[in-house]
mmCIF file as gemmi writes it, N, C-alpha and C atoms, coordinates in Angstrom:
data_model
loop_
_atom_site.group_PDB
_atom_site.id
_atom_site.type_symbol
_atom_site.label_atom_id
_atom_site.label_alt_id
_atom_site.label_comp_id
_atom_site.label_asym_id
_atom_site.label_entity_id
_atom_site.label_seq_id
_atom_site.pdbx_PDB_ins_code
_atom_site.Cartn_x
_atom_site.Cartn_y
_atom_site.Cartn_z
_atom_site.occupancy
_atom_site.B_iso_or_equiv
_atom_site.pdbx_formal_charge
_atom_site.auth_seq_id
_atom_site.auth_asym_id
_atom_site.pdbx_PDB_model_num
ATOM 1 N N . MET Axp A 1 ? 36.085 -24.529 4.824 1 0 ? 1 A 1
ATOM 2 C CA . MET Axp A 1 ? 35.552 -23.747 3.712 1 0 ? 1 A 1
ATOM 3 C C . MET Axp A 1 ? 36.54 -23.802 2.557 1 0 ? 1 A 1
ATOM 4 N N . ARG Axp A 2 ? 36.05 -24.17 1.416 1 0 ? 2 A 1
ATOM 5 C CA . ARG Axp A 2 ? 36.948 -24.288 0.268 1 0 ? 2 A 1
ATOM 6 C C . ARG Axp A 2 ? 37.149 -22.951 -0.418 1 0 ? 2 A 1
ATOM 7 N N . LYS Axp A 3 ? 38.226 -22.836 -1.128 1 0 ? 3 A 1
ATOM 8 C CA . LYS Axp A 3 ? 38.561 -21.611 -1.833 1 0 ? 3 A 1
ATOM 9 C C . LYS Axp A 3 ? 37.709 -21.496 -3.105 1 0 ? 3 A 1
ATOM 10 N N . LYS Axp A 4 ? 37.206 -20.299 -3.368 1 0 ? 4 A 1
ATOM 11 C CA . LYS Axp A 4 ? 36.387 -20.058 -4.557 1 0 ? 4 A 1
ATOM 12 C C . LYS Axp A 4 ? 37.283 -20 -5.787 1 0 ? 4 A 1
ATOM 13 N N . LEU Axp A 5 ? 36.911 -20.741 -6.803 1 0 ? 5 A 1
ATOM 14 C CA . LEU Axp A 5 ? 37.675 -20.738 -8.048 1 0 ? 5 A 1
ATOM 15 C C . LEU Axp A 5 ? 37.296 -19.537 -8.891 1 0 ? 5 A 1
ATOM 16 N N . LYS Axp A 6 ? 38.211 -19.087 -9.711 1 0 ? 6 A 1
ATOM 17 C CA . LYS Axp A 6 ? 37.95 -17.947 -10.584 1 0 ? 6 A 1
ATOM 18 C C . LYS Axp A 6 ? 36.847 -18.324 -11.584 1 0 ? 6 A 1
ATOM 19 N N . GLY Axp A 7 ? 35.869 -17.449 -11.719 1 0 ? 7 A 1
ATOM 20 C CA . GLY Axp A 7 ? 34.771 -17.693 -12.645 1 0 ? 7 A 1
ATOM 21 C C . GLY Axp A 7 ? 33.613 -18.446 -12.015 1 0 ? 7 A 1
ATOM 22 N N . GLU Axp A 8 ? 33.789 -18.908 -10.784 1 0 ? 8 A 1
ATOM 23 C CA . GLU Axp A 8 ? 32.73 -19.628 -10.088 1 0 ? 8 A 1
ATOM 24 C C . GLU Axp A 8 ? 31.781 -18.605 -9.464 1 0 ? 8 A 1
ATOM 25 N N . PRO Axp A 9 ? 30.467 -18.777 -9.644 1 0 ? 9 A 1
ATOM 26 C CA . PRO Axp A 9 ? 29.531 -17.792 -9.091 1 0 ? 9 A 1
ATOM 27 C C . PRO Axp A 9 ? 29.539 -17.804 -7.563 1 0 ? 9 A 1
ATOM 28 N N . ASP Axp A 10 ? 29.384 -16.634 -6.992 1 0 ? 10 A 1
ATOM 29 C CA . ASP Axp A 10 ? 29.343 -16.47 -5.547 1 0 ? 10 A 1
ATOM 30 C C . ASP Axp A 10 ? 28.035 -17.047 -5.012 1 0 ? 10 A 1
ATOM 31 N N . GLU Axp A 11 ? 28.076 -17.613 -3.813 1 0 ? 11 A 1
ATOM 32 C CA . GLU Axp A 11 ? 26.882 -18.229 -3.229 1 0 ? 11 A 1
ATOM 33 C C . GLU Axp A 11 ? 25.78 -17.207 -2.99 1 0 ? 11 A 1
ATOM 34 N N . GLN Axp A 12 ? 26.145 -15.989 -2.6 1 0 ? 12 A 1
ATOM 35 C CA . GLN Axp A 12 ? 25.137 -14.952 -2.364 1 0 ? 12 A 1
ATOM 36 C C . GLN Axp A 12 ? 24.446 -14.543 -3.654 1 0 ? 12 A 1
ATOM 37 N N . VAL Axp A 13 ? 25.183 -14.522 -4.749 1 0 ? 13 A 1
ATOM 38 C CA . VAL Axp A 13 ? 24.585 -14.163 -6.038 1 0 ? 13 A 1
ATOM 39 C C . VAL Axp A 13 ? 23.605 -15.25 -6.461 1 0 ? 13 A 1
ATOM 40 N N . ILE Axp A 14 ? 23.974 -16.498 -6.26 1 0 ? 14 A 1
ATOM 41 C CA . ILE Axp A 14 ? 23.065 -17.604 -6.59 1 0 ? 14 A 1
ATOM 42 C C . ILE Axp A 14 ? 21.806 -17.51 -5.735 1 0 ? 14 A 1
ATOM 43 N N . GLU Axp A 15 ? 21.979 -17.222 -4.45 1 0 ? 15 A 1
ATOM 44 C CA . GLU Axp A 15 ? 20.835 -17.07 -3.551 1 0 ? 15 A 1
ATOM 45 C C . GLU Axp A 15 ? 19.94 -15.92 -4.004 1 0 ? 15 A 1
ATOM 46 N N . ALA Axp A 16 ? 20.543 -14.82 -4.422 1 0 ? 16 A 1
ATOM 47 C CA . ALA Axp A 16 ? 19.766 -13.661 -4.876 1 0 ? 16 A 1
ATOM 48 C C . ALA Axp A 16 ? 18.921 -14.016 -6.095 1 0 ? 16 A 1
ATOM 49 N N . VAL Axp A 17 ? 19.489 -14.747 -7.027 1 0 ? 17 A 1
ATOM 50 C CA . VAL Axp A 17 ? 18.746 -15.139 -8.23 1 0 ? 17 A 1
ATOM 51 C C . VAL Axp A 17 ? 17.609 -16.094 -7.859 1 0 ? 17 A 1
ATOM 52 N N . LEU Axp A 18 ? 17.869 -17.004 -6.933 1 0 ? 18 A 1
ATOM 53 C CA . LEU Axp A 18 ? 16.841 -17.973 -6.534 1 0 ? 18 A 1
ATOM 54 C C . LEU Axp A 18 ? 15.686 -17.328 -5.792 1 0 ? 18 A 1
ATOM 55 N N . TYR Axp A 19 ? 15.963 -16.303 -4.996 1 0 ? 19 A 1
ATOM 56 C CA . TYR Axp A 19 ? 14.929 -15.682 -4.172 1 0 ? 19 A 1
ATOM 57 C C . TYR Axp A 19 ? 14.295 -14.445 -4.795 1 0 ? 19 A 1
ATOM 58 N N . TRP Axp A 20 ? 14.464 -14.227 -6.083 1 0 ? 20 A 1
ATOM 59 C CA . TRP Axp A 20 ? 13.843 -13.079 -6.754 1 0 ? 20 A 1
ATOM 60 C C . TRP Axp A 20 ? 12.331 -13.224 -6.704 1 0 ? 20 A 1
ATOM 61 N N . ASN Axp A 21 ? 11.664 -12.167 -6.235 1 0 ? 21 A 1
ATOM 62 C CA . ASN Axp A 21 ? 10.21 -12.115 -6.182 1 0 ? 21 A 1
ATOM 63 C C . ASN Axp A 21 ? 9.778 -10.789 -6.8 1 0 ? 21 A 1
ATOM 64 N N . PRO Axp A 22 ? 9.192 -10.817 -8.014 1 0 ? 22 A 1
ATOM 65 C CA . PRO Axp A 22 ? 8.841 -9.561 -8.684 1 0 ? 22 A 1
ATOM 66 C C . PRO Axp A 22 ? 7.805 -8.72 -7.934 1 0 ? 22 A 1
ATOM 67 N N . SER Axp A 23 ? 7.058 -9.328 -7.031 1 0 ? 23 A 1
ATOM 68 C CA . SER Axp A 23 ? 6.065 -8.544 -6.289 1 0 ? 23 A 1
ATOM 69 C C . SER Axp A 23 ? 6.684 -7.804 -5.108 1 0 ? 23 A 1
ATOM 70 N N . LYS Axp A 24 ? 7.944 -8.114 -4.765 1 0 ? 24 A 1
ATOM 71 C CA . LYS Axp A 24 ? 8.615 -7.448 -3.646 1 0 ? 24 A 1
ATOM 72 C C . LYS Axp A 24 ? 10.023 -6.983 -4.036 1 0 ? 24 A 1
ATOM 73 N N . PRO Axp A 25 ? 10.123 -6.063 -5.004 1 0 ? 25 A 1
ATOM 74 C CA . PRO Axp A 25 ? 11.457 -5.654 -5.454 1 0 ? 25 A 1
ATOM 75 C C . PRO Axp A 25 ? 12.229 -4.84 -4.416 1 0 ? 25 A 1
ATOM 76 N N . ARG Axp A 26 ? 11.538 -4.053 -3.575 1 0 ? 26 A 1
ATOM 77 C CA . ARG Axp A 26 ? 12.233 -3.259 -2.561 1 0 ? 26 A 1
ATOM 78 C C . ARG Axp A 26 ? 12.926 -4.148 -1.531 1 0 ? 26 A 1
ATOM 79 N N . ARG Axp A 27 ? 12.229 -5.168 -1.092 1 0 ? 27 A 1
ATOM 80 C CA . ARG Axp A 27 ? 12.805 -6.087 -0.112 1 0 ? 27 A 1
ATOM 81 C C . ARG Axp A 27 ? 14.006 -6.81 -0.702 1 0 ? 27 A 1
ATOM 82 N N . TRP Axp A 28 ? 13.885 -7.231 -1.972 1 0 ? 28 A 1
ATOM 83 C CA . TRP Axp A 28 ? 14.981 -7.926 -2.646 1 0 ? 28 A 1
ATOM 84 C C . TRP Axp A 28 ? 16.183 -6.993 -2.794 1 0 ? 28 A 1
ATOM 85 N N . LEU Axp A 29 ? 15.94 -5.749 -3.189 1 0 ? 29 A 1
ATOM 86 C CA . LEU Axp A 29 ? 17.032 -4.787 -3.338 1 0 ? 29 A 1
ATOM 87 C C . LEU Axp A 29 ? 17.712 -4.516 -1.997 1 0 ? 29 A 1
ATOM 88 N N . ALA Axp A 30 ? 16.931 -4.434 -0.933 1 0 ? 30 A 1
ATOM 89 C CA . ALA Axp A 30 ? 17.515 -4.174 0.377 1 0 ? 30 A 1
ATOM 90 C C . ALA Axp A 30 ? 18.445 -5.304 0.799 1 0 ? 30 A 1
ATOM 91 N N . LYS Axp A 31 ? 18.08 -6.52 0.461 1 0 ? 31 A 1
ATOM 92 C CA . LYS Axp A 31 ? 18.87 -7.665 0.886 1 0 ? 31 A 1
ATOM 93 C C . LYS Axp A 31 ? 20.01 -7.987 -0.077 1 0 ? 31 A 1
ATOM 94 N N . TYR Axp A 32 ? 19.748 -7.898 -1.389 1 0 ? 32 A 1
ATOM 95 C CA . TYR Axp A 32 ? 20.717 -8.377 -2.381 1 0 ? 32 A 1
ATOM 96 C C . TYR Axp A 32 ? 21.215 -7.304 -3.348 1 0 ? 32 A 1
ATOM 97 N N . GLY Axp A 33 ? 20.705 -6.09 -3.263 1 0 ? 33 A 1
ATOM 98 C CA . GLY Axp A 33 ? 21.035 -5.071 -4.254 1 0 ? 33 A 1
ATOM 99 C C . GLY Axp A 33 ? 22.469 -4.58 -4.241 1 0 ? 33 A 1
ATOM 100 N N . GLY Axp A 34 ? 23.173 -4.787 -3.144 1 0 ? 34 A 1
ATOM 101 C CA . GLY Axp A 34 ? 24.532 -4.265 -3.039 1 0 ? 34 A 1
ATOM 102 C C . GLY Axp A 34 ? 25.632 -5.273 -3.316 1 0 ? 34 A 1
ATOM 103 N N . LEU Axp A 35 ? 25.268 -6.44 -3.799 1 0 ? 35 A 1
ATOM 104 C CA . LEU Axp A 35 ? 26.287 -7.458 -4.06 1 0 ? 35 A 1
ATOM 105 C C . LEU Axp A 35 ? 27.165 -7.05 -5.24 1 0 ? 35 A 1
ATOM 106 N N . VAL Axp A 36 ? 28.418 -7.409 -5.162 1 0 ? 36 A 1
ATOM 107 C CA . VAL Axp A 36 ? 29.357 -7.129 -6.248 1 0 ? 36 A 1
ATOM 108 C C . VAL Axp A 36 ? 29.731 -8.46 -6.876 1 0 ? 36 A 1
ATOM 109 N N . CYS Axp A 37 ? 29.466 -8.6 -8.155 1 0 ? 37 A 1
ATOM 110 C CA . CYS Axp A 37 ? 29.869 -9.828 -8.846 1 0 ? 37 A 1
ATOM 111 C C . CYS Axp A 37 ? 30.716 -9.426 -10.049 1 0 ? 37 A 1
ATOM 112 N N . MET Axp A 38 ? 31.928 -9.907 -10.05 1 0 ? 38 A 1
ATOM 113 C CA . MET Axp A 38 ? 32.892 -9.523 -11.071 1 0 ? 38 A 1
ATOM 114 C C . MET Axp A 38 ? 32.872 -10.456 -12.287 1 0 ? 38 A 1
ATOM 115 N N . SER Axp A 39 ? 32.302 -11.625 -12.132 1 0 ? 39 A 1
ATOM 116 C CA . SER Axp A 39 ? 32.338 -12.59 -13.23 1 0 ? 39 A 1
ATOM 117 C C . SER Axp A 39 ? 31.285 -12.259 -14.282 1 0 ? 39 A 1
ATOM 118 N N . ASN Axp A 40 ? 31.407 -12.895 -15.416 1 0 ? 40 A 1
ATOM 119 C CA . ASN Axp A 40 ? 30.46 -12.689 -16.507 1 0 ? 40 A 1
ATOM 120 C C . ASN Axp A 40 ? 29.72 -13.975 -16.863 1 0 ? 40 A 1
ATOM 121 N N . ASP Axp A 41 ? 29.583 -14.865 -15.889 1 0 ? 41 A 1
ATOM 122 C CA . ASP Axp A 41 ? 28.867 -16.103 -16.171 1 0 ? 41 A 1
ATOM 123 C C . ASP Axp A 41 ? 27.36 -15.836 -16.205 1 0 ? 41 A 1
ATOM 124 N N . ASP Axp A 42 ? 26.597 -16.874 -16.473 1 0 ? 42 A 1
ATOM 125 C CA . ASP Axp A 42 ? 25.145 -16.723 -16.627 1 0 ? 42 A 1
ATOM 126 C C . ASP Axp A 42 ? 24.47 -16.242 -15.344 1 0 ? 42 A 1
ATOM 127 N N . VAL Axp A 43 ? 24.93 -16.733 -14.209 1 0 ? 43 A 1
ATOM 128 C CA . VAL Axp A 43 ? 24.315 -16.339 -12.937 1 0 ? 43 A 1
ATOM 129 C C . VAL Axp A 43 ? 24.558 -14.86 -12.663 1 0 ? 43 A 1
ATOM 130 N N . ALA Axp A 44 ? 25.757 -14.391 -12.908 1 0 ? 44 A 1
ATOM 131 C CA . ALA Axp A 44 ? 26.071 -12.981 -12.676 1 0 ? 44 A 1
ATOM 132 C C . ALA Axp A 44 ? 25.281 -12.082 -13.619 1 0 ? 44 A 1
ATOM 133 N N . GLN Axp A 45 ? 25.149 -12.484 -14.866 1 0 ? 45 A 1
ATOM 134 C CA . GLN Axp A 45 ? 24.37 -11.684 -15.817 1 0 ? 45 A 1
ATOM 135 C C . GLN Axp A 45 ? 22.9 -11.66 -15.423 1 0 ? 45 A 1
ATOM 136 N N . ARG Axp A 46 ? 22.382 -12.8 -14.963 1 0 ? 46 A 1
ATOM 137 C CA . ARG Axp A 46 ? 20.989 -12.859 -14.512 1 0 ? 46 A 1
ATOM 138 C C . ARG Axp A 46 ? 20.788 -11.969 -13.286 1 0 ? 46 A 1
ATOM 139 N N . TYR Axp A 47 ? 21.751 -11.991 -12.367 1 0 ? 47 A 1
ATOM 140 C CA . TYR Axp A 47 ? 21.671 -11.14 -11.177 1 0 ? 47 A 1
ATOM 141 C C . TYR Axp A 47 ? 21.634 -9.668 -11.566 1 0 ? 47 A 1
ATOM 142 N N . ARG Axp A 48 ? 22.509 -9.262 -12.477 1 0 ? 48 A 1
ATOM 143 C CA . ARG Axp A 48 ? 22.547 -7.854 -12.884 1 0 ? 48 A 1
ATOM 144 C C . ARG Axp A 48 ? 21.244 -7.437 -13.568 1 0 ? 48 A 1
ATOM 145 N N . SER Axp A 49 ? 20.661 -8.316 -14.381 1 0 ? 49 A 1
ATOM 146 C CA . SER Axp A 49 ? 19.396 -7.965 -15.032 1 0 ? 49 A 1
ATOM 147 C C . SER Axp A 49 ? 18.262 -7.883 -14.008 1 0 ? 49 A 1
ATOM 148 N N . LEU Axp A 50 ? 18.258 -8.771 -13.007 1 0 ? 50 A 1
ATOM 149 C CA . LEU Axp A 50 ? 17.245 -8.698 -11.953 1 0 ? 50 A 1
ATOM 150 C C . LEU Axp A 50 ? 17.402 -7.435 -11.118 1 0 ? 50 A 1
ATOM 151 N N . ARG Axp A 51 ? 18.646 -7.048 -10.836 1 0 ? 51 A 1
ATOM 152 C CA . ARG Axp A 51 ? 18.892 -5.826 -10.068 1 0 ? 51 A 1
ATOM 153 C C . ARG Axp A 51 ? 18.386 -4.603 -10.839 1 0 ? 51 A 1
ATOM 154 N N . ASN Axp A 52 ? 18.633 -4.562 -12.142 1 0 ? 52 A 1
ATOM 155 C CA . ASN Axp A 52 ? 18.139 -3.451 -12.957 1 0 ? 52 A 1
ATOM 156 C C . ASN Axp A 52 ? 16.621 -3.436 -12.997 1 0 ? 52 A 1
ATOM 157 N N . GLU Axp A 53 ? 16.008 -4.615 -13.113 1 0 ? 53 A 1
ATOM 158 C CA . GLU Axp A 53 ? 14.543 -4.693 -13.121 1 0 ? 53 A 1
ATOM 159 C C . GLU Axp A 53 ? 13.964 -4.235 -11.783 1 0 ? 53 A 1
ATOM 160 N N . ALA Axp A 54 ? 14.581 -4.64 -10.695 1 0 ? 54 A 1
ATOM 161 C CA . ALA Axp A 54 ? 14.104 -4.236 -9.363 1 0 ? 54 A 1
ATOM 162 C C . ALA Axp A 54 ? 14.216 -2.727 -9.189 1 0 ? 54 A 1
ATOM 163 N N . ARG Axp A 55 ? 15.317 -2.146 -9.65 1 0 ? 55 A 1
ATOM 164 C CA . ARG Axp A 55 ? 15.471 -0.683 -9.561 1 0 ? 55 A 1
ATOM 165 C C . ARG Axp A 55 ? 14.417 0.025 -10.401 1 0 ? 55 A 1
ATOM 166 N N . ALA Axp A 56 ? 14.116 -0.517 -11.583 1 0 ? 56 A 1
ATOM 167 C CA . ALA Axp A 56 ? 13.101 0.091 -12.441 1 0 ? 56 A 1
ATOM 168 C C . ALA Axp A 56 ? 11.718 -0.01 -11.804 1 0 ? 56 A 1
ATOM 169 N N . ARG Axp A 57 ? 11.444 -1.121 -11.138 1 0 ? 57 A 1
ATOM 170 C CA . ARG Axp A 57 ? 10.136 -1.296 -10.498 1 0 ? 57 A 1
ATOM 171 C C . ARG Axp A 57 ? 9.952 -0.383 -9.291 1 0 ? 57 A 1
ATOM 172 N N . THR Axp A 58 ? 11.028 0.003 -8.639 1 0 ? 58 A 1
ATOM 173 C CA . THR Axp A 58 ? 10.913 0.838 -7.444 1 0 ? 58 A 1
ATOM 174 C C . THR Axp A 58 ? 11.111 2.319 -7.738 1 0 ? 58 A 1
ATOM 175 N N . GLU Axp A 59 ? 11.417 2.656 -8.966 1 0 ? 59 A 1
ATOM 176 C CA . GLU Axp A 59 ? 11.646 4.045 -9.339 1 0 ? 59 A 1
ATOM 177 C C . GLU Axp A 59 ? 10.33 4.81 -9.304 1 0 ? 59 A 1
ATOM 178 N N . ARG Axp A 60 ? 10.378 6.015 -8.78 1 0 ? 60 A 1
ATOM 179 C CA . ARG Axp A 60 ? 9.163 6.842 -8.751 1 0 ? 60 A 1
ATOM 180 C C . ARG Axp A 60 ? 8.873 7.376 -10.145 1 0 ? 60 A 1
ATOM 181 N N . LYS Axp A 61 ? 7.612 7.325 -10.497 1 0 ? 61 A 1
ATOM 182 C CA . LYS Axp A 61 ? 7.182 7.825 -11.799 1 0 ? 61 A 1
ATOM 183 C C . LYS Axp A 61 ? 6.629 9.238 -11.632 1 0 ? 61 A 1
ATOM 184 N N . TRP Axp A 62 ? 7.209 10.172 -12.345 1 0 ? 62 A 1
ATOM 185 C CA . TRP Axp A 62 ? 6.741 11.558 -12.296 1 0 ? 62 A 1
ATOM 186 C C . TRP Axp A 62 ? 6.021 11.865 -13.593 1 0 ? 62 A 1
ATOM 187 N N . LEU Axp A 63 ? 4.815 12.345 -13.465 1 0 ? 63 A 1
ATOM 188 C CA . LEU Axp A 63 ? 4.041 12.743 -14.637 1 0 ? 63 A 1
ATOM 189 C C . LEU Axp A 63 ? 4.384 14.175 -14.994 1 0 ? 63 A 1
ATOM 190 N N . SER Axp A 64 ? 4.304 14.489 -16.266 1 0 ? 64 A 1
ATOM 191 C CA . SER Axp A 64 ? 4.682 15.829 -16.702 1 0 ? 64 A 1
ATOM 192 C C . SER Axp A 64 ? 3.772 16.9 -16.108 1 0 ? 64 A 1
ATOM 193 N N . GLU Axp A 65 ? 2.504 16.568 -15.876 1 0 ? 65 A 1
ATOM 194 C CA . GLU Axp A 65 ? 1.599 17.582 -15.333 1 0 ? 65 A 1
ATOM 195 C C . GLU Axp A 65 ? 1.808 17.803 -13.84 1 0 ? 65 A 1
ATOM 196 N N . MET Axp A 66 ? 2.571 16.929 -13.178 1 0 ? 66 A 1
ATOM 197 C CA . MET Axp A 66 ? 2.83 17.11 -11.748 1 0 ? 66 A 1
ATOM 198 C C . MET Axp A 66 ? 3.785 18.268 -11.51 1 0 ? 66 A 1
ATOM 199 N N . GLY Axp A 67 ? 4.729 18.458 -12.374 1 0 ? 67 A 1
ATOM 200 C CA . GLY Axp A 67 ? 5.67 19.555 -12.233 1 0 ? 67 A 1
ATOM 201 C C . GLY Axp A 67 ? 6.625 19.347 -11.074 1 0 ? 67 A 1
ATOM 202 N N . ASP Axp A 68 ? 7.358 20.4 -10.759 1 0 ? 68 A 1
ATOM 203 C CA . ASP Axp A 68 ? 8.346 20.31 -9.695 1 0 ? 68 A 1
ATOM 204 C C . ASP Axp A 68 ? 7.908 21.029 -8.421 1 0 ? 68 A 1
ATOM 205 N N . CYS Axp A 69 ? 6.676 21.489 -8.372 1 0 ? 69 A 1
ATOM 206 C CA . CYS Axp A 69 ? 6.258 22.265 -7.208 1 0 ? 69 A 1
ATOM 207 C C . CYS Axp A 69 ? 4.917 21.742 -6.694 1 0 ? 69 A 1
ATOM 208 N N . LEU Axp A 70 ? 4.428 22.405 -5.68 1 0 ? 70 A 1
ATOM 209 C CA . LEU Axp A 70 ? 3.137 22.028 -5.111 1 0 ? 70 A 1
ATOM 210 C C . LEU Axp A 70 ? 2.015 22.324 -6.099 1 0 ? 70 A 1
ATOM 211 N N . PRO Axp A 71 ? 0.899 21.656 -5.964 1 0 ? 71 A 1
ATOM 212 C CA . PRO Axp A 71 ? -0.211 21.925 -6.885 1 0 ? 71 A 1
ATOM 213 C C . PRO Axp A 71 ? -0.728 23.356 -6.75 1 0 ? 71 A 1
ATOM 214 N N . GLU Axp A 72 ? -1.174 23.891 -7.85 1 0 ? 72 A 1
ATOM 215 C CA . GLU Axp A 72 ? -1.682 25.256 -7.857 1 0 ? 72 A 1
ATOM 216 C C . GLU Axp A 72 ? -3.039 25.293 -7.163 1 0 ? 72 A 1
ATOM 217 N N . THR Axp A 73 ? -3.218 26.272 -6.278 1 0 ? 73 A 1
ATOM 218 C CA . THR Axp A 73 ? -4.465 26.41 -5.537 1 0 ? 73 A 1
ATOM 219 C C . THR Axp A 73 ? -5.071 27.77 -5.847 1 0 ? 73 A 1
ATOM 220 N N . THR Axp A 74 ? -6.344 27.779 -6.155 1 0 ? 74 A 1
ATOM 221 C CA . THR Axp A 74 ? -7.052 29.024 -6.433 1 0 ? 74 A 1
ATOM 222 C C . THR Axp A 74 ? -7.942 29.344 -5.23 1 0 ? 74 A 1
ATOM 223 N N . PHE Axp A 75 ? -7.786 30.548 -4.695 1 0 ? 75 A 1
ATOM 224 C CA . PHE Axp A 75 ? -8.582 30.966 -3.551 1 0 ? 75 A 1
ATOM 225 C C . PHE Axp A 75 ? -9.677 31.917 -4.041 1 0 ? 75 A 1
ATOM 226 N N . ARG Axp A 76 ? -10.823 31.78 -3.486 1 0 ? 76 A 1
ATOM 227 C CA . ARG Axp A 76 ? -11.924 32.68 -3.818 1 0 ? 76 A 1
ATOM 228 C C . ARG Axp A 76 ? -12.047 33.688 -2.694 1 0 ? 76 A 1
ATOM 229 N N . VAL Axp A 77 ? -11.895 34.973 -3.046 1 0 ? 77 A 1
ATOM 230 C CA . VAL Axp A 77 ? -11.953 36.04 -2.048 1 0 ? 77 A 1
ATOM 231 C C . VAL Axp A 77 ? -13.323 36.681 -2.138 1 0 ? 77 A 1
ATOM 232 N N . VAL Axp A 78 ? -14.019 36.74 -1.012 1 0 ? 78 A 1
ATOM 233 C CA . VAL Axp A 78 ? -15.355 37.315 -0.96 1 0 ? 78 A 1
ATOM 234 C C . VAL Axp A 78 ? -15.278 38.642 -0.204 1 0 ? 78 A 1
ATOM 235 N N . TRP Axp A 79 ? -15.8 39.756 -0.792 1 0 ? 79 A 1
ATOM 236 C CA . TRP Axp A 79 ? -15.783 41.092 -0.157 1 0 ? 79 A 1
ATOM 237 C C . TRP Axp A 79 ? -17.065 41.419 0.466 1 0 ? 79 A 1
């Protein structure tokens, strides 16, 4: 195994960029979301943008009318 040169992209980062699938961002994040890339080359920048896009795609969307509690229920009481 040869020594990695400074500024050379990591093989896992290259693999992550190659295997990006926008229809499966959760699976991609589970496999590649925790990689650390210190360089600022094109591959590393592409990886970081894909990671941000995957996080945005998997983020839960909360509507303002949903609120922070359970839905309001009205009971009809018959005497």
